[in-house]
C-alpha positions in Angstrom: -22.9 20.2 -10.2 -19.4 19.3 -11.3 -16.9 18.6 -8.5 -14.5 21.6 -8.0 -11.6 19.2 -8.6 -12.4 19.0 -12.3 -11.5 22.7 -12.8 -8.2 22.6 -10.8 -4.9 23.2 -12.4 -2.4 20.5 -11.4 1.4 20.7 -11.5 3.0 20.0 -14.9 3.7 16.3 -15.2 1.4 15.3 -12.3 0.8 11.5 -12.7 -2.6 10.0 -12.6 -2.7 6.2 -12.0 -4.3 3.2 -10.4 -2.8 0.4 -8.4 -3.2 -3.3 -7.7 -1.2 -6.1 -6.1 -0.2 -9.5 -7.6 -1.6 -11.7 -4.9 -5.0 -9.9 -5.0 -5.6 -10.0 -8.8 -3.5 -12.5 -10.7 -4.9 -15.9 -9.8 -3.1 -18.8 -11.5 -2.0 -19.6 -8.0 -0.1 -22.7 -9.0 0.3 -22.1 -12.8 3.4 -21.1 -14.7 5.7 -22.5 -12.1 4.3 -20.5 -9.2 4.3 -22.1 -5.7 2.9 -21.2 -2.4 3.2 -17.7 -0.9 2.5 -17.1 2.7 -1.0 -16.0 1.7 -1.7 -19.2 -0.2 -0.7 -21.1 2.9 -2.6 -18.8 5.2 -5.8 -19.1 3.2 -5.8 -22.9 3.9 -5.9 -22.3 7.7 -9.6 -22.7 8.8 -11.0 -19.3 9.8 -8.1 -17.2 8.5 -10.0 -15.8 5.5 -13.7 -14.8 5.5 -15.9 -17.6 4.0 -12.8 -19.8 3.6 -12.0 -18.0 0.3 -8.6 -18.2 -1.4 -6.3 -16.6 -4.0 -6.2 -19.5 -6.5 -8.2 -17.7 -9.2 -8.5 -14.2 -7.7 -9.8 -12.1 -10.6 -7.9 -14.0 -13.3 -5.6 -11.1 -14.3 -2.9 -13.6 -15.2 -5.0 -14.7 -18.1 -6.8 -11.4 -18.8 -3.9 -9.0 -18.5 -4.2 -7.6 -22.1 -7.9 -6.8 -21.5 -7.0 -5.1 -18.2 -4.4 -2.9 -19.9 -6.9 -1.9 -22.5 -9.2 -0.8 -19.6 -6.4 1.3 -18.2 -5.9 3.0 -21.5 -9.6 3.7 -21.9 -9.6 5.3 -18.4 -6.7 7.5 -19.5 -4.2 6.4 -16.9 -0.8 7.8 -17.0 0.7 5.0 -14.9 -0.1 1.6 -13.5 1.3 0.6 -10.1 1.6 -3.2 -9.9 3.6 -5.7 -7.9 5.6 -8.7 -9.0 5.1 -11.9 -7.0 8.2 -13.2 -5.2 6.5 -16.6 -5.1 6.1 -16.5 -8.9 9.5 -15.1 -9.7 11.4 -17.4 -7.3 9.0 -20.3 -6.5 10.1 -22.0 -3.3 12.9 -19.4 -3.2 14.9 -21.4 -5.7 16.2 -20.2 -9.0 14.5 -17.5 -11.1 11.4 -18.8 -12.9 11.6 -17.8 -16.6 7.8 -18.4 -17.1 6.9 -16.2 -14.2 9.2 -13.4 -15.3 7.9 -13.6 -18.8 4.4 -12.8 -17.6 5.7 -9.5 -16.1 7.8 -8.8 -19.2 4.6 -9.1 -21.3 2.7 -6.9 -18.9 5.4 -4.2 -19.1 5.4 -4.4 -22.9 1.6 -4.1 -23.0 1.7 -1.0 -20.7 4.4 0.7 -22.8 2.6 0.0 -26.0 -0.5 1.6 -24.4 1.5 4.7 -23.3 1.2 3.8 -19.6 4.2 4.2 -17.3 4.9 0.9 -15.4 5.4 1.6 -11.6 6.7 -1.6 -10.1 6.5 -2.8 -6.5 8.8 -5.7 -5.5 7.0 -6.7 -2.3 3.3 -6.6 -1.7 3.3 -9.3 1.0 3.6 -12.6 -1.0 6.7 -14.0 0.6 7.5 -17.6 -0.6 6.1 -20.0 2.0 9.5 -21.8 1.7 11.2 -18.8 3.2 8.6 -18.5 6.0 9.4 -22.0 7.0 13.0 -20.8 7.6 11.8 -18.0 9.9 10.4 -15.6 7.3 10.9 -11.9 8.1 11.9 -12.7 11.6 15.1 -14.2 10.1 17.7 -11.6 9.1 18.8 -13.8 6.2 15.5 -13.1 4.4 16.7 -9.6 3.7 19.5 -10.9 1.6 17.2 -13.3 -0.2 15.1 -10.3 -1.1 18.0 -8.7 -2.8 18.5 -11.9 -4.9 14.8 -11.7 -5.9 15.1 -8.0 -6.7 18.1 -8.6 -9.0 16.2 -11.4 -10.8 13.4 -8.9 -11.6 15.8 -6.2 -12.6 17.6 -8.7 -14.9 14.4 -9.0 -17.0 12.6 -5.6 -16.6 15.4 -3.2 -15.8 15.7 -2.1 -19.4 12.0 -0.9 -19.5 10.9 -0.2 -15.9 12.0 3.2 -14.5 10.2 3.3 -11.2 11.0 0.8 -8.5 9.2 0.5 -5.1 10.9 -1.9 -2.7 8.0 -2.5 -0.2 4.4 -1.8 0.1 3.1 -1.1 3.6 5.7 -2.9 5.7 3.5 -2.0 8.7 1.1 -4.8 7.5 3.5 -7.5 6.5 5.5 -7.1 9.8 3.2 -6.0 12.6 0.0 -7.4 11.3 1.6 -10.6 9.9 3.8 -11.4 12.9 2.2 -9.4 15.8 -1.5 -9.3 15.7 -1.7 -12.3 13.3 -4.6 -11.0 11.2 -2.4 -11.1 8.1 -0.2 -13.9 6.7 1.7 -15.7 8.1 -0.7 -15.3 11.0 1.9 -15.3 13.8 1.3 -13.6 17.2 4.8 -13.2 18.3 5.8 -9.7 19.4 9.6 -10.2 19.2 9.2 -11.7 15.7 7.1 -8.7 14.7 9.7 -6.3 15.7 12.4 -8.3 14.0 10.3 -8.3 10.9 10.1 -4.5 10.9 13.9 -4.2 11.1 14.7 -6.9 8.6 12.3 -5.4 6.1 14.0 -2.1 6.6 17.3 -3.7 5.9 16.0 -5.5 2.9 14.7 -2.2 1.5 18.1 -0.5 1.9 20.1 -3.4 0.5 17.8 -3.6 -2.5 17.9 0.2 -3.1 21.7 0.1 -3.1 21.9 -3.0 -5.3 19.5 -1.6 -7.9 21.1 1.8 -8.0 24.5 0.2 -8.7 22.8 -1.5 -11.7 21.5 1.8 -13.0 18.0 2.2 -11.5 17.3 5.9 -11.0 13.9 6.2 -9.5 13.8 4.2 -6.3 11.4 4.5 -3.4 9.2 2.8 -0.8 5.4 3.0 0.0 4.2 3.4 3.5 0.7 3.4 4.9 0.5 6.5 7.0 -2.1 8.0 9.3 -2.7 10.9 11.6 -2.7 9.7 15.2 -5.0 12.2 16.9 -5.4 12.2 20.7 -9.1 12.4 21.6 -8.4 14.9 24.3 -5.2 16.9 23.7 -5.3 18.0 27.3 -5.4 14.4 28.7 -1.9 13.0 29.2 -3.3 9.5 28.9 -4.7 10.1 25.5 -1.6 12.0 24.5 0.6 9.1 25.4 -1.7 6.6 23.7 -1.5 8.7 20.5 2.3 8.9 20.8 2.6 5.2 21.1 0.3 4.4 18.1 2.0 7.1 16.0 5.3 5.4 16.8 4.2 2.0 15.4 2.0 3.3 12.5 4.4 6.0 11.2 7.6 6.9 12.9 9.1 3.4 13.2 9.1 3.4 9.4 9.7 7.0 8.5 12.6 7.8 10.8 15.0 4.9 10.0 14.3 5.3 6.2 14.4 9.1 6.0 16.6 10.1 9.0 18.8 7.0 9.6 17.7 6.5 13.2 14.8 5.0 15.2 12.8 7.4 17.3 14.2 7.4 20.9 10.8 6.8 22.4 10.3 3.8 20.1 13.7 2.3 21.1 12.7 2.7 24.8 9.2 1.3 24.3 10.4 -1.7 22.3 13.6 -2.5 24.3 11.9 -5.4 26.1 11.2 -6.9 22.7 14.7 -6.7 21.3 14.7 -3.8 18.9 18.1 -2.3 20.1 19.8 -5.7 19.8 18.6 -6.2 16.2 20.4 -3.1 14.9 23.9 -4.2 13.8 26.7 -1.7 12.9 26.1 -0.2 9.5 22.4 -1.2 9.3 21.0 2.3 9.6 23.3 3.6 7.0 22.0 1.0 4.6 18.4 1.5 5.6 18.6 5.3 5.0 19.8 5.1 1.4 18.7 8.2 -0.5 15.3 7.8 -2.3 13.8 9.6 -5.3 10.2 9.3 -4.0 8.1 8.2 -1.0 4.8 6.5 -1.7 2.0 7.4 0.7 -1.0 5.1 1.2 -3.8 6.7 3.2 -7.4 5.6 3.8 -8.4 7.2 7.2 -7.3 8.9 10.3 -7.0 7.4 13.8 -8.6 9.1 16.7 -6.8 7.7 19.7 -7.8 7.3 23.4 -5.9 5.7 26.2 -9.2 4.9 28.0 -10.3 1.8 26.3 -12.4 0.7 29.2 -14.5 3.9 28.9 -15.2 3.6 25.2 -17.9 0.9 25.2 -17.7 -2.3 23.1 -14.1 -2.9 21.9 -13.5 0.9 21.5 -12.3 0.4 18.0 -13.6 2.3 14.9 -11.6 0.5 12.3 -11.8 -3.2 13.0 -9.2 -5.7 14.3 -6.5 -4.8 11.8 -6.2 -1.4 13.6 -5.0 -3.1 16.8 -1.6 -3.8 15.3 0.0 -2.0 18.2 0.0 -5.3 20.0 0.3 -5.9 23.7 4.1 -5.4 23.7 3.7 -1.7 24.3 0.4 -1.9 26.2 -2.0 -1.4 23.3 -4.7 -3.2 25.3 -5.5 0.3 26.6 -5.6 2.0 23.2 -9.0 2.6 21.7 -10.2 4.2 18.5 -13.4 6.2 19.5 -15.8 7.3 16.8 -16.1 10.9 15.7 -19.5 10.4 14.1 -18.1 10.7 10.6 -19.4 8.7 7.6 -17.9 5.2 7.2 -16.9 2.9 4.4 -17.7 -0.8 4.2 -14.4 -1.4 6.0 -15.8 0.6 9.0 -13.2 3.3 8.3 -14.0 6.9 8.9 -14.2 9.2 5.9 -12.2 12.4 6.5 -10.5 13.8 3.4 -8.9 16.6 5.3 -6.8 14.0 7.2 -4.9 13.4 3.9 -4.2 17.1 3.6 -2.9 17.3 7.1 -0.7 14.2 6.7 0.9 15.5 3.5 1.7 18.9 5.1 2.9 17.2 8.3 5.4 15.1 6.4 7.0 18.1 4.8 7.2 19.9 8.1 8.7 17.0 10.1 11.1 15.6 7.5 13.0 18.5 5.9 14.9 16.2 3.4 11.6 14.5 2.3 11.7 13.2 -1.3 8.8 13.9 -3.6 5.5 12.3 -2.6 3.1 10.2 -4.6 -0.2 9.1 -3.2 0.3 5.4 -4.2 -3.0 4.2 -2.7 -6.3 5.9 -1.8 -9.8 4.6 -2.2 -12.7 3.0 -0.5 -14.8 -0.1 -0.2 -18.5 0.2 -0.5 -21.3 -2.3 -1.1 -22.0 -1.8 -4.8 -25.3 -2.4 -6.5 -25.5 -3.4 -10.1 -28.4 -1.5 -11.8 -30.8 -3.2 -14.2 -28.9 -1.8 -17.1 -25.7 -3.4 -15.8 -24.1 -0.1 -14.6 -22.7 0.4 -11.1 -23.6 3.8 -9.7 -21.2 3.9 -6.8 -21.9 7.5 -5.7 -20.2 7.1 -2.3 -16.9 5.9 -3.8 -17.0 8.6 -6.4 -17.4 11.2 -3.7 -14.6 9.7 -1.6 -12.1 9.7 -4.5 -12.9 13.2 -5.7 -12.9 14.7 -2.2 -9.5 13.1 -1.4 -8.0 14.3 -4.6 -9.3 17.8 -3.7 -7.5 17.4 -0.3 -4.3 16.6 -2.3 -4.8 19.8 -4.2 -5.1 21.7 -0.9 -1.9 20.1 0.4 -0.2 21.3 -2.8 -1.4 24.8 -2.1 0.2 24.6 1.4 3.6 23.5 0.0 3.4 19.7 -0.1 5.5 18.3 -2.9 3.0 15.7 -4.3 3.6 14.6 -7.8 1.0 11.9 -8.5 -2.1 10.1 -7.3 -2.9 6.4 -7.7 -6.5 5.3 -6.9 -6.9 2.0 -5.1 -7.9 -0.1 -6.8 -8.3 -0.7 -10.5 -10.2 -3.9 -10.0 -12.4 -5.4 -7.3 -10.2 -8.2 -5.9 -9.1 -10.5 -3.0 -9.1 -8.2 0.0 -6.8 -10.3 2.2 -8.5 -11.6 5.3 -11.8 -10.3 4.1 -11.7 -12.5 1.0 -13.9 -11.2 -1.7 -16.4 -9.5 0.6 -15.0 -5.9 0.2 -14.9 -4.2 -3.1 -12.5 -1.3 -3.7 -12.4 -1.3 -7.5 -13.3 1.5 -9.9 -13.9 -1.5 -12.2 -16.4 -4.1 -11.0 -15.5 -7.8 -11.4 -18.2 -10.4 -11.6 -16.6 -13.1 -9.5 -18.5 -15.8 -11.3 -17.6 -14.8 -14.9 -14.7 -12.4 -14.3 -16.5 -9.8 -16.5 -15.2 -6.3 -16.0 -17.5 -3.3 -15.8 -16.3 0.3 -15.3 -18.2 1.8 -12.4 -19.4 5.4 -12.2 -16.3 6.1 -10.0 -14.1 4.9 -12.8 -15.9 7.1 -15.3 -15.6 10.1 -13.0 -11.9 9.4 -12.5 -11.4 9.2 -16.2 -13.2 12.6 -16.7 -11.0 14.1 -14.0 -7.8 12.9 -15.7 -9.0 14.3 -19.0 -9.9 17.6 -17.4 -6.5 17.8 -15.7 -4.7 17.2 -19.0 -6.9 19.8 -20.7 -6.0 22.4 -18.1 -2.3 21.4 -18.3 -2.4 22.1 -22.1 -3.8 25.5 -21.4 -1.0 26.5 -19.0 1.8 28.6 -20.6 5.0 26.7 -20.7 3.6 23.3 -19.8 5.0 20.2 -21.4 1.6 19.6 -23.0 1.2 23.1 -24.3 
């Protein structure tokens, strides 16, 4: 029976897309002038990446880019969200690299020729290793180096790219990279992690202002957001644990960017780790520069308990990366108990209604909220290639369609959502998991790099076609 989402009428101009990240797909790790990013360096640390895998070839998008754009066109994508690699554009953080910039220029031309809107992200975690050796994001100066990099990209692509995202998921590149150490650069330094949060905020605001002065009109940031749900709403211990986790997962990012202030409880919690001293006069005015959109990445909820010692095992339902609320605010007593829901291969709970709740919550708590785009949503499962070569990924198909239905329900409740980007176009390098977790709607054979559209990709293409058909049928629509 067809999924109900196929018959839904979506707002005029709603964007359907897919997303990737440079470090995860490009390969050509040291070709075309590119030098080490923090992830290239991190991958050489024994035990940092599952099976000792690295990014050197990834899925060879650098050499197969035209083929990948043809796949996007076949799927009917309106837009492609990609990132530029800082380590390719400014290798060693020296001068701009014409060969690296030319790759992205050719990509943009291919997309435009295919009728696909380029949606560019400037930072998806690949800081040049040379900058990390000067302190990385714990060093305030890195924020100013980011603006130089952003200007280099705009010099070449500003005539054709309309949508500019400064950062993807600063939660990961700050708290996971400098606090828990499960992401590059692998540091476990609470004060550095908090400094990284603030300096990435500053870099975001400085870049927004710099690009706007140069004529960019569609500027935003992408945050990975989750519902932090107390296991027992009547238990003050669980309530406080949920508050603290929500502070680090959501509000430490949303509030400075959208409201121009850090939450008061966050300032108190993080005072021992230097957050108040990091905020210099004028910083918050820069950080809260107006935006045209907010990207929302969402994969799962977090059920929170403050009774870790009562949960059994480690008390976590989402793996080590969920423990980013490191010991600096007492997260050793935070647990993520199971609710008995289905799980993905990442051990993340599947709860589409959590996305609806999140989108509605954002509109309720942030009155000046810019339009929302779901910039990542998807799932890893253990795919099986059938004898005929097809990939019948039923679980992923259901995950995507059910979450898109949840977006529709949020729209019905007043959420201003204007697009959806599935993660990911291609199977790829899944950070510390190496190549062991597949998120793609297109399968990649890691031996030959052959691409095969999975059943989930075909289902997504049918949904896009159906959405456009219904749009044409709506009186007054741009497609009518």
